[in-house]
C-alpha positions as CSV (number, residue, x, y, z in Angstrom):
1,M,120.5,75.2,108.9
2,D,123.3,76.4,106.7
3,S,124.5,78.7,109.4
4,L,125.6,75.9,111.7
5,S,129.2,75.2,111.9
6,P,130.2,71.6,110.8
7,A,131.2,70.8,114.4
8,T,127.8,72.1,115.7
9,A,126.0,70.1,113.1
10,R,127.8,66.9,114.0
11,H,127.1,67.4,117.7
12,L,123.4,68.1,116.9
13,W,123.4,64.9,114.8
14,V,124.8,62.8,117.6
15,G,122.1,64.2,119.9
16,L,119.3,63.5,117.4
17,M,120.5,60.0,116.8
18,T,120.8,59.4,120.6
19,V,117.2,60.6,121.0
20,A,116.0,58.4,118.1
21,S,117.8,55.4,119.5
22,T,116.2,56.0,122.9
23,V,112.7,56.4,121.5
24,T,113.1,53.3,119.5
25,T,114.3,51.3,122.5
26,L,111.4,52.5,124.6
27,V,108.7,52.1,122.0
28,L,109.8,48.7,120.8
29,A,110.9,47.6,124.3
30,C,114.1,46.2,122.8
31,A,117.8,46.6,123.4
32,T,119.6,49.7,122.2
33,P,120.4,49.2,118.5
34,F,124.1,49.7,118.8
35,P,125.0,48.0,115.5
36,A,122.6,50.2,113.6
37,L,123.9,53.3,115.2
38,A,127.5,52.2,114.5
39,A,126.8,51.6,110.9
40,I,125.1,55.0,110.2
41,A,127.8,56.8,112.3
42,A,130.5,55.1,110.2
43,L,129.1,56.8,107.1
44,Y,128.1,60.2,108.4
45,V,130.4,61.3,111.2
46,R,134.0,61.1,112.2
47,R,135.3,58.4,114.5
48,Q,135.2,60.7,117.5
49,E,131.6,61.6,117.1
50,G,130.8,57.9,116.4
51,I,132.3,57.0,119.7
52,I,130.5,59.8,121.5
53,L,127.2,58.6,119.9
54,M,127.9,55.1,121.2
55,L,128.7,56.3,124.7
56,A,125.7,58.7,124.8
57,A,123.3,55.9,123.6
58,W,124.9,53.6,126.2
59,A,124.6,56.1,129.0
60,V,120.9,56.8,128.2
61,S,120.3,53.0,128.0
62,Q,121.8,52.5,131.4
63,G,119.8,55.3,132.8
64,V,116.6,53.8,131.4
65,G,117.5,50.4,132.7
66,Y,118.4,51.5,136.3
67,C,115.9,54.3,136.7
68,L,112.9,53.2,134.8
69,L,113.2,49.4,134.4
70,G,114.5,48.7,137.9
71,Y,117.8,47.1,137.0
72,Q,119.5,46.0,140.3
73,M,122.9,47.4,141.3
74,T,124.9,44.2,141.3
75,A,128.5,43.4,140.3
76,E,127.2,41.2,137.4
77,N,125.0,44.0,136.1
78,A,127.9,46.4,136.3
79,F,130.0,43.9,134.4
80,W,127.4,43.7,131.7
81,A,127.1,47.5,131.5
82,V,130.9,47.8,130.9
83,T,130.7,45.0,128.4
84,M,127.9,46.7,126.5
85,A,129.9,50.0,126.4
86,L,133.0,48.1,125.1
87,A,130.9,46.2,122.5
88,A,129.3,49.5,121.3
89,I,132.7,51.1,120.8
90,A,134.0,48.0,119.1
91,A,131.0,48.1,116.7
92,V,131.6,51.7,115.7
93,M,135.3,51.2,115.3
94,C,134.9,48.2,113.1
95,A,132.1,49.7,111.1
96,G,134.3,52.8,110.6
97,W,137.2,50.7,109.4
98,V,135.0,48.9,106.8
99,A,133.4,52.2,105.7
100,G,136.9,53.7,105.3
101,R,138.2,50.8,103.2
102,S,135.1,50.8,101.0
103,A,135.0,54.6,100.3
104,G,134.6,54.1,96.5
105,A,131.8,51.6,96.7
106,H,128.1,52.3,96.3
107,P,126.7,53.8,99.6
108,A,124.2,51.0,100.1
109,L,127.0,48.4,99.9
110,R,129.1,50.5,102.3
111,L,126.2,50.7,104.7
112,A,125.4,47.0,104.5
113,A,129.1,46.1,105.0
114,A,129.4,48.5,107.9
115,Y,126.2,47.1,109.5
116,G,127.2,43.5,109.1
117,V,130.7,44.1,110.6
118,A,129.2,46.2,113.4
119,F,126.7,43.5,114.3
120,V,129.5,40.8,114.4
121,A,131.9,43.0,116.4
122,F,129.2,43.9,118.9
123,K,128.2,40.3,119.4
124,L,131.8,39.0,119.7
125,V,132.5,41.4,122.6
126,V,129.2,40.4,124.2
127,L,130.2,36.8,123.7
128,G,133.4,37.5,125.4
129,G,131.4,38.8,128.4
130,A,129.3,35.7,128.4
131,V,132.4,33.5,128.4
132,L,133.9,35.4,131.3
133,L,130.7,35.3,133.4
134,N,129.6,31.9,132.1
135,S,126.1,33.4,131.7
136,G,124.0,35.0,129.0
137,W,124.3,32.1,126.6
138,A,120.7,32.2,125.6
139,A,121.3,35.5,123.7
140,F,123.4,33.5,121.2
141,A,120.8,31.1,120.1
142,P,120.6,31.3,116.3
143,D,116.9,32.3,116.2
144,I,117.6,35.1,118.7
145,L,120.6,36.3,116.7
146,A,118.6,36.3,113.5
147,R,115.7,38.2,115.0
148,Q,118.1,40.8,116.4
149,F,120.0,41.2,113.1
150,V,116.7,41.8,111.3
151,R,115.3,44.1,114.0
152,Y,118.4,46.2,114.1
153,A,118.5,46.3,110.3
154,M,114.9,47.6,110.3
155,I,115.9,50.2,112.9
156,L,118.8,51.1,110.6
157,G,116.3,51.7,107.9
158,G,114.4,54.1,110.2
159,L,117.6,55.9,111.1
160,L,118.3,56.3,107.4
161,G,114.9,57.9,107.1
162,L,115.8,60.3,109.8
163,Q,119.1,60.9,108.0
164,Y,117.3,61.6,104.8
165,L,115.3,64.3,106.6
166,L,118.4,65.7,108.0
167,D,120.1,65.8,104.6
168,R,117.0,67.6,103.2
169,G,117.2,70.1,106.0
170,G,120.9,70.6,105.3
171,L,122.1,69.4,108.7
172,L,124.6,66.8,107.8
173,R,125.1,65.3,104.4
174,A,126.7,61.9,103.6
175,G,130.4,62.2,103.2
176,V,130.7,65.7,104.7
177,A,132.3,64.5,107.9
178,V,133.8,61.2,106.9
């Protein structure tokens, strides 16, 4: 894969991470792991590709929801869709900020910090949506938040495994695009 240009490699990476996210979502029947995607994007690609990854994962998630899972076309669902897109972008922006500020730190520490901040940023935007609609409060029960945090962290581990394979294949190495 050494013959790929850096831009092509980054775009291929975004596509592979989007597919991995979609497969994870379908297999585990869970929400799209935006905080995990944001954390890994913060360390492996530029901000622009990170935002593209978030929007691609969001678009696929919406397609799955409306086409396969039968989401209803309502104003409230449209509001939540926009809220999720904004939350995903906030997650990757905040994760990128933390990763940039911790550039000299150990990669595991950078990833953990990026993940923690991405999770909080994502949930804060979703909480803003819950406040505006006065609905969706159940998603903020401590046990649910804890389960999501752990589940997304485990998914992040799987994405790191994929990243390891991509590194071994020469597609995109840590720090190349950051």
